[in-house]
N, C-alpha and C positions, 0 to 999 in steps of 0.2 A: 504493500500500500504506500502511496505517496504521503508526504507529510501533511498535505492538505486534508487527507482523509481523517487524520487524528485531531484536527483543529476543532476545539469546542470553545465558543465565546464564554466570557466570564459570566454574563448574566444567564446564559443557557445552562452552564454548569451549576450555578446557584439554584436554578429552578429544578433541575434534575436531582440535585442533592436533597432538596426539600421534598420532592415526590418520594424519593427512596426512604427518607426518614418517616414519612407518613405511612408507608407500607400499604398503600391502597391496592386492592386486588384488581386484576385485569378484567376487562369486560367479558372475556371468555369464561371466567370463573363465576361472575355474579349474574350474567344473563342480561337480556335486553332491557327490562324494566329498570333494574337498578343501574345499569350502564347509562341509560338516558339521564337518570338523576345525577349520577357522578359527573357527566359532562356539563350539566347545568351548574352544579356546585363549583366545578373547576372554573367555568367561565365567570361565575359571579365574583371570584377572588382574583383571577389571573388576567381578565380582559380589561382593556381600556374602557373609559366611560364613553357612552354614545355622544355623537355630535348633535347639537340642536338642529332640528329640521322644521321648515315651515309646514310640511305635511308629513304625517306619520300615522297611517290608519290601516286597519285590518279590512280586507276584502275577501271575496271568494270568486272563483270562476268555475264554469262547468267542467267536469272531468268525466272520464269513462266509467267511474264508479261512484259518482256523486260530486258534490262541490269540493273544490280544492282550496284550502286556506292560503291566503296570500297576505303580504304586508307591503304597503306602498309608501315610498319615501320620496320626498323632493325638497331640496333646500330652498326652492322658490315656490311661492303661491301659484304663480302662473308662468307660462313660458311659451315661446314660439315653437312651431313644429320642429321635431328633431328626434334623435335616437333615444331609446329607453334601454336601460340595463335590466336584464333578467338574471337574478342571483339564485344559484342552486346550492344548498348547504351540503356539507360533508357529514361524516360520521359512519362510514362503512355501510351505508344503505340501511342502517339499523338504529342508530342514535342521531342526535342533532335535531334542532327545531328552529322556529322563527326567533325565539328568545335568545338562544345561544349565539346566534349570528346577528342580533340586532345592532350592536355597536359597529361591527364590520360593515354592515349595509349602510349605516349612516356615514361611515368613513368613505366608502366608495362613492356615495351620492355627493358628498362634500368635495372630494378631490377631483371627480370628473365633472362636477356641476351638471349632473344628469339625473332624471328620475330613475328610481330603482324599484323593481318588484321582486320580492323574495318569495320563493315557492316552498310551501310545506307539503311536499309530495308524500305519498304513503310509504311506510317503512316496513322492511322485513323484520322478523320472520312472519309477522301477521299477514303481510302483503309482499310476497317474494317477487322476484323478476317475473314478468316485465311491468309490474305496477309502477315502479319509479319512473322509468322512461316514458311509459304511457302518460302519466300525469304531467311530466315536464314538457312533453310535446304538446299536450292539450293547452297547458298554460302559455307556452310560447306562441301558439297560434292565436290564442285569445288576446294576448298583449299586442301582437302584431296587427290586430284588427282595429286598433285605436278605440277600445270600448268606452262608452260614456262614463263608466265608473272612474276612469283615469283622468278624464277631462283634458286629454293631451292628444295632439295629432302626432302619432308615432310614424317616423320615416324609416326606421331601421332598428334592428335589435343588436345589442351588445350582450352576449351570453357569457357568464362567468360563474365560477363556483370552485370549491376546494375539495380535493381528495375524491371521495365518491361523487361529490358534486362536480369535480373536474371531469370525471368519467361521463357524467350525465350532461355536462356542457358539450363535450365532443359528440356524444350520441345524439343530443337534441339538434345541434348544428347540422350534423350529417342528415338527419331526417328532414330538416327544412331545406337543405340543398337538394335532396332527392325529390321532395314534394313541396314546392315553395309555399310559404305563407303569404299573407297580405303584403308584408314588406320583407326585405331580405335580412339575413344576418350580416351586418357590416363588419363586425369583429367578433372573434371568440377568444376567450382568455382563461384557459384552465389553469388552476393553481394546484401544484403538486398532484397531478391527476393519476388515476389508474387507467392506462391506455392500452396495455398489452399484457401478455402472460408474465406475471411477476416472478414465477418460479425460476425463470431463466436468468434473472438479474443478480449480480453479485451484491448490490446494495441491500437486497432483502436479507442475505446472510450476514452482511457486514454490520448492519444496524438492527438486528433482530431483537436485541436486548439492551435496555438501558437508555433508550432515546424516545420515551413516551409511547409512540406507536410500536408495538412489538410484532414479531413474526407470528406469534401465537394468536394475537388479536386479529391480524389480517386473515389468517386461516379460518378463524371462527366467523368473521364477517362474510367471507366468501361462501362458507357453507350455509349461513343464514340466508344470504341473498338468493342462492340457487341460480338456476338458469344454465345455459349452455355456452361455454367459453368460445365456441366456434361461431356464435351469433354476433354480428357486428353491433347490435344494440346492447350487447353485454361487454364485448371486448372490441372497441372501435377500430383498432388497427388491423383486425382481420378483414375489414371491409374496404371499400374503395374510398380513399381520402383525396382523390385527385382534384376535386373541385372545392376544396376547403377554402373558406374566406380568410382574409388576413387574420393572423393568429399571434397572440402573446402567450407564452408558456413560462411559468416559473417553477423552480424546484428548490428544495432545501438540502443542503449538503450532507446532513446527518439523518436522512430520511430513508427508510426501507423502500419507499416508492420512487426514490430519486431517479433510478435508471430507466423507469418506465416513461417518465416525463422527458428525459434526455432522448430516448429512442423515438418518441413521438415527434419531438421538435425536429430531430434529424431527418425523420421520414418526410415531414412536410417540406423541409428545405430541398430534399432530393426531388420532390414532386414539383418544385417551383412555386410553392405557396409563400407569399410574403410573411415572414416569421421573425419574431423577436424571441430569443430564449435567454432567460435570466436564471442563473443558479446562485443562490445565496449561501456562502460557505459558513460553517460553524454553527448552523441553526437547525432546529428540529421541525418535523412535521407538526402542523397545527399552529405555527407561530402567528398566523394572521388573527387568531382569536385568543392570543396569550400576551397581548402587548403591554399590559401592566406588569406582568411577571418577567417578561423578556423585552425590555424597552427598545433594544436595538432592532427588534423586528419591525418597529414603526417605520424606520428608514427604508427597510426592504420593501415593505408594503407600498410606501410612497414611490419607490423606484418602479415597481411593477405597475402601479396605477398611472405613473407618468408615461410609461410605454404604451399603456392602453389608450390614454388620452391622445397621444401623438398619432396612434394608428386610427383612432376614431376620426380625428381631424383630417387625416389624409383621405379618408374614404366616406366622408359625409356626403 
């Protein structure tokens, strides 16, 4: 391993030491219900405060199995026609919700100066694959239609999300490329995504223990989610990515998922997609929702969002 593989930032080391001292059990040991509560608790102590928003309200949109809960954010009361961000949360398709990602969504809205709609898709194991991609696609098509509930003329979608939400970002974008919605995806921006078969990547073994997201947790999430890894709506890189819109991908240097994001970005570059790839050294999976505990992650998030903003401006 190169020296860079060993580098752990000081604030990251302090956070990991705190977690070790707490002795919290892994999600694979406690199950989905307690795992969801653990994620909310961690977020309440480790995440930054939300930014003030002119608009922050809960909505729903029609979905394939009933209404899908959403949360709508905008730093402005009114705005001219323009793009809208759709945010898809992480949590291994099993944990995570609107509340855990509330502060991050306000940060995205603030930094990009765009409206954001956060999607509370159905979770496994109660709702295994393909419930999550079905809900995300339905929500994307609804947002693209400039519904009256948003009171915005939407000219394009910026789809982003982290981890499992990064996977769903790519899957949803691909679905809207294959079968266009009312407006196009102008930029997609997956954050430390699952894009390919993780078992082939050295980062999964390298960071399987001691860096928040473990190999055991990833195996458990995968089994809970179900589905067929040969289905491009499950593992997007097995499908055709040739018409992917402009993309910003970021990874964390100490993340078991790191090499999947690397591989996806490299694949898009080979296909000729306009791509920005950012890898942040010395930091762990989940840093975008741990910014109080890991303050250095704020600068990384800002760098990622700066790249997204640049890409959006180029393609408005």
